[in-house]
C-alpha positions as CSV (number, residue, x, y, z in Angstrom):
1,M,91.3,-256.4,77.9
2,E,94.0,-254.2,79.5
3,K,91.3,-252.3,81.5
4,V,89.7,-255.6,82.8
5,H,93.0,-256.8,83.9
6,V,93.7,-253.4,85.9
7,W,90.1,-253.6,87.3
8,I,90.6,-257.1,88.7
9,A,94.1,-256.4,90.1
10,L,92.6,-253.5,92.1
11,H,89.8,-255.3,93.4
12,Q,92.2,-258.2,94.3
13,D,94.1,-255.6,96.4
14,E,91.0,-254.2,98.0
15,K,90.2,-257.8,99.2
16,K,93.5,-258.2,100.4
17,E,93.4,-254.8,102.4
18,R,90.1,-255.8,103.9
19,L,91.3,-259.2,105.1
20,N,94.3,-257.5,106.6
21,S,92.4,-255.0,108.4
22,E,89.8,-257.6,109.7
23,A,92.8,-259.7,110.8
24,E,94.3,-256.7,112.7
25,I,90.9,-256.0,114.3
26,R,90.6,-259.4,115.6
27,I,94.2,-259.5,117.0
28,M,93.6,-256.2,118.6
29,R,90.1,-257.4,120.1
30,E,91.8,-260.6,121.4
31,E,94.7,-258.5,123.2
32,L,92.1,-256.2,124.6
33,L,90.1,-259.2,126.0
34,H,93.3,-260.6,127.4
35,Q,94.2,-257.4,129.0
36,A,90.6,-257.2,130.6
37,K,91.0,-260.7,132.1
38,Q,94.4,-259.8,133.5
39,N,93.1,-256.7,135.1
40,E,90.0,-258.7,136.8
41,R,92.6,-260.9,138.6
42,L,94.1,-257.8,140.3
């Protein structure tokens, strides 16, 4: 049973990591789009 708990915990961590990186990518993309719009105005 112990091994199963460790395996589940590891996979939950992987899911969190993936969600965090996806969120970071989304934020970066939005910032780049925002900068591009500002550059077009100049």
